[in-house]
Steps between C-alpha positions, in 0.01 A plus 500: 500500500182509292510767230203661328461729197515874566201597290588528131859615557667169419662506845428258782517572872495278806179424688661655808674832444641758739337825606753765600303776670675409826844559344416868468490516883128580505446210743776606736873528440675251270867567423633450149701188579192331644291610202753355256505177699121472465525540123779241485301249705196540276701471177693199632164337578401533135282812516485681165266791584586800715223756552589853606388864459658839452363618836629211711754690708485778238680276251717314751341164425552543125862609549582203721344262247701666224822457696420135569416414140811673371706261711294197396590476131251301290239496773177425309300711748208716390469825694151643521497855629216747554446870442244766575521577869777759496233769466149551634253232392301712254439404136680800351830383649487180293630674190731387222758753620499362854506142372821579312658666802404220736617220271825685431567516874419130544724404209784691665431343841493149355787560259314387188409648163158335489280420797365143489156593631351823635173498689285801576509515880138484617385802299158666523226319308478787249860431394420137419193608304692757291616396153780759520660309788561195288594700194783653704607156623498365144731788402746398772508148356551637148790711626665208678468649848285212622434150369152454648249662731237402752284646774511453876149554636312541825159371388363216293306746283824676412655163418219408262526838326876458453472139381280621215791714370675323213856597595486412870744222592411451865278601788638521851234459766470407868412132530541286810284286733358822647419659161310263270296730277747478204407132471147592391562688174853638474695175474264344242501819291879524509542137400260543208687810380849357545583764761738404780399538866749595771356433847629763741475531880474119502568467873275791598795716614621216720171399663529166318863453607401355836757722673278771643296520819274754665805650672712537183607858433628660180748783461384854436619489138318171427172539311349231722522762772412822319250383236264261677202723424622632166669810637772499231355291213226246434441307822467179300877503451554452875392162642280471188260743667391253768480568872828393659348298786258322269784427261701336778205278590437403138868422445500273806199312366667444165824386662306247708384305192852448362691175547822489697788643303290735283513861614226756442698746285614225263148357483357845426749567221447156346121541518518835318739364237260212438205725411417479128611820332774594746838544331721588796472572871731777622567475874762720657786385717695702754781247532648216291327229705159649430576539129616138474203369696258692281658357187484148644122533537467404134608152602166450676338481157704191415355150548601345830554831677254414777294811432130434438410795278131406486466487878681831544284660232189392689640650820590826325147548370346408835720745691440773243123454506482511879750778573541724197247473220246744643768759587749458215344355187324809367770752591752412231 
């Protein structure tokens, strides 16, 4: 699979990674054996980036990844975790003391001395603007607790603020055919600064999977049920903040322009990965087949794949302009 530099770290990661929120059972139940099988399928497909967080299943996702990697030997996989949402989202909780406690817990969960990459987990804007935040992160690097740090953000303005920070390795931001604003300024700024971009929520919480209909239901413990209007956290994290019915219609329109044999989720992942400035796309996968299919999407970027990237790009922008721009573009 295509590999790209991870900022200035000297590491490279694959253009398609694996997001592991779902392995924490925050999208409905996933038993440990199934979770390990997902990780195995992704790694066997060549994926070299796993993205997780200390709050995914209250550490369950990290622990399962740690168990998997321990059994894998020389795996060559970079694990990017996140911290900052174990307490209320107020600036004073983003302290050097809490950073040390959170990273210590993640190191234990993952079974490592040094975390490959730690990202602040969608912190308040004031945290990203505070010099003390990055001083504390630099101290963690100096002490060997972490090798690099980045910031996961909700808004493009937050992304641009973080990109301007000298020590930031990567920005994680929502980017998919229903969320195009990062194309305007964030991706060019990151590329100019040598900052990696991880594109999260790439399938709009499954709206771009082609599997859902108006009658689809989600379990009570699935955020696609309990957070549609931002009841638990930023509503942009669920279905990318778009109206469910409109999202279904838009997904159908995008699927209709694809040639036979090219599926919408693969086309969406390949389109994101092809955007200048994107380092890796991090879709989830609830089962090994999904993980393998997501990884295989990188093949659509190869000559002779039958995927017309230019035509799909035109369709993406047309659908976005008609259905989402006026409602979505200025929110994040």
